[in-house]
Every structure is written in structure tokens, then in C-alpha cells.
N, C-alpha and C positions, 0 to 999 in steps of 0.2 A: 825309628825315626817317624813313621806315620802311624801313630797309635790310635788315632780316632779320625775316621774318614767319613766325610759327608758326601753322599751321592744324591744329586738332585735328579729325581726320576719323574719324567713328565709323560710316561706311557707312550712315547714316540718310538719309531723304529731306531732313531739315533740312540736313544737310551738303551734299548734292547741290545744294540751292537756293543755297547760299553760294558755290559755285564761280564764277559770273560776277562777283560782287563781288570775290572774291579775285584773279581774273585781271586785272580792270580796275585794281585797286589795285597789284598787282605790276608791271604794265606801266607805269603812270604813275610809280611810284617806282623802277623798275628794281631791285626788291627780290629778294633771295634768299628762296626759299620752303622752309620746313621743314615737311614733312607728318608729323604724329604720329598714330598710332593706339594707343589704350590699351585693353587688354583686362583685364577684372577676373575673377580666378579666385576663386570662393567658397571661402574657407578651411575652412568647416565640412565640406567634402567631401574635404579633403586626407587622404591615407592610405587612402581607400576604393578599391575596385576600379574601374578605369576613369578615375581622376582624372588620371593622367599623360596619358592619351589625350585627355581633355577639354582640358587645358592646351595640348597640342600642336595640337589642332584650332583652338582660339582664336587661338593664335599664327600658325598657317598662314593662317587667314582674314585676320587683320590684315596679315600680310606681303603677301598677294595684293592687298588693298585699296590699300595704300600703293604697292606696285610699279606697279599699273595707273595710279594717279593721277600718280605721278612720271613714268612713261613718257608719259602723255597731255600733261602740262605740258611735258616736255622736247621733245616733237614740235612744240609750239607756241612754242618758243624761250625758255621760262622756265628759270631756274637753280633747280632743285628737287632736294631729297633727302628721303629718308624715314627714319622711325624707328618701331619697334614696341616698346612697353614694356608691362609688366604692373604692375597696382596699382590703387589707388583713383584714378579718372580726374582729379578736380580736383587732387589732390596731385601726380600725375605730370605733368600739364600745367604746373603752377606750377614744379616742380623743373626740368623740361626747359627752360622759358622762361628761367630764371635761368642754368642751365648753358650754354645756347646763346647767351646774351646777345641775346635777341630784342628788337626794338623795338616789336613789335605782336603781339598774340594775336588770332586770328580764330576765332570759334565760331558754329556754327549753333544756333538755339534751336528748340525743339519747339512753341512757342506758349504759350498760357496755362498757368501752373503749377498743379498740383494743390494742395489745401490742405496736404498733407504737405510738398511741395516748398517752399511758401511759408513754412511754419513751420520746417522743418529745413534748407532750402537745397538747391538742385540744383547741378550742376556749374558752370553758367555764373554763378550767383550767387556761389559760392565763389571762382571764378577772378576775377570782377570785384572782389570784396572784397579779395583778397590779392595780386593781380598787381603786379609791380614796374614794369610798363609799361602803356600803354593797351591796352584790350580792345575789339574790334569785335564786337558781337553782331548777327547777321543773322537776322531772324525768318522 
């Protein structure tokens, strides 16, 4: 049923808590895992001194997070690959899920949303609302 699973890994404690569920699901379904890290670069700073260094730093951190996790999963026998992309997280997660034809999106949540997130929406809410496939949220 879930043959290709996208896990949006943001290196947060919430993402780390999601890992046992992801591993259990992937093992049970014999699923291919796609590990995605999205970094957001604040456009208001583009063109300023140090901006390119900031972007490179964010990309390098994302790459390290993904590589470490893919290596860990591979050592455990999982079929996993990683992607690092830049942009607004919910949009990039949704685009990647469609492009990669995933059958499930897995996200960790940070717990109760703030009033702003409840009114404007957070990443998990937006992904839930617009995803073409089922979404598993792990609190």
C-alpha cells in the first residue's frame, strides 16, 4: 500500500521522535524511503553581504542531516535516498511528493500550535490540506 514514503526531516526533536514509526512502517510495507530536508532562505536578505554564505551553510547542514539519516537507514537494511531543497517548506514537500509519486508523507509535529499557527496554518496543516496522498503526523 505505501510503497514510496516521503519523510520531511527538519533535524528537530519532533523529527527524531518520528523515526521509530517511520522505520516500523517502512519495514512492514517494504517501502522505499525518500528523506527530504527543506531549508528556507529569507529573501529579504538576498543581495546583502554574507547572504550567499548563509545559503551555503543552510544547504550544507541540510545535506549533512540527510546523508547521516540515509546512511543510518541503509545500515539497517532500508532502501533510502535523500533530497535537499530550498523554499517554503510546505510547498516544497507537496511538490516533491507529487514529483516523486509518493504514496505517503510522514511528518513530525511540534505539539500544540500557537494561535498564529492555528489561524494562518503551519507546515503540517498545509501539507494535510493539499497533499495528493495520505499524511501521517507523529506528535
